[in-house]
C-alpha positions in Angstrom: 25.7 36.8 4.2 22.6 37.7 6.1 19.2 36.8 4.6 16.9 39.6 3.7 13.3 39.6 5.0 10.3 41.9 4.8 8.6 43.8 7.9 5.3 45.2 7.5 4.9 48.9 8.3 2.5 51.6 7.1 3.8 53.5 4.2 4.0 56.8 5.8 6.3 55.2 8.4 8.5 53.5 5.6 8.7 56.9 4.0 9.9 58.5 7.1 12.4 56.1 7.6 13.6 56.3 3.9 13.8 60.1 4.1 15.9 60.0 7.4 18.1 57.4 6.0 18.7 59.3 2.8 19.4 62.4 5.0 22.3 60.7 6.5 23.4 59.1 3.3 22.5 55.6 4.7 20.6 52.7 3.4 17.4 51.9 5.2 19.2 48.8 6.7 22.1 50.8 7.9 19.7 53.4 9.3 17.7 50.7 11.3 20.9 49.2 12.5 22.1 52.5 13.8 18.7 53.3 15.5 18.6 49.9 17.2 22.2 50.3 18.3 21.2 53.7 19.9 18.1 52.3 21.4 20.0 49.4 22.9 22.8 51.7 24.3 20.2 54.0 25.9 18.7 51.1 27.7 22.2 49.9 28.9 22.9 53.4 30.1 19.5 53.6 32.0 20.3 50.2 33.8 23.8 51.6 34.6 22.3 54.9 36.0 19.8 52.8 38.3 22.8 50.6 39.4 24.8 53.8 40.4 21.9 55.4 42.0 21.3 52.3 44.3 25.1 51.7 45.0 26.5 52.3 48.3 28.6 55.4 49.2 31.6 53.2 49.5 31.1 51.5 46.1 30.6 54.9 44.5 33.7 56.2 46.3 35.8 53.3 44.9 34.2 54.0 41.4 35.2 57.7 41.4 38.8 56.8 42.6 39.3 54.3 39.8 37.8 56.7 37.3 40.2 59.5 38.6 43.2 57.0 38.2 42.0 56.1 34.6 41.6 59.8 33.8 45.3 60.5 34.9 46.4 57.4 32.9 44.6 58.6 29.7 46.6 61.9 29.9 49.9 60.1 29.6 50.8 61.5 26.2 51.0 58.2 24.6 48.6 58.9 21.9 48.4 56.4 19.1 49.1 53.3 21.3 
């Protein structure tokens, strides 16, 4: 079990967090966990976008071809596998 800790934030911010968490039927911990997960995902996606923009045309062509192949494979009517 994770150990609890305290972080210091202004009361107004704490109330904003609490209100947002309650609106989604989440605890503050669950809300902050989701918020951090979303933040980290946005950072990963931004890095991926930079990498894709700097990739050579050959690399991008190979990526698009592989993506096309996976798109075809995902439509193989084997749902549930």
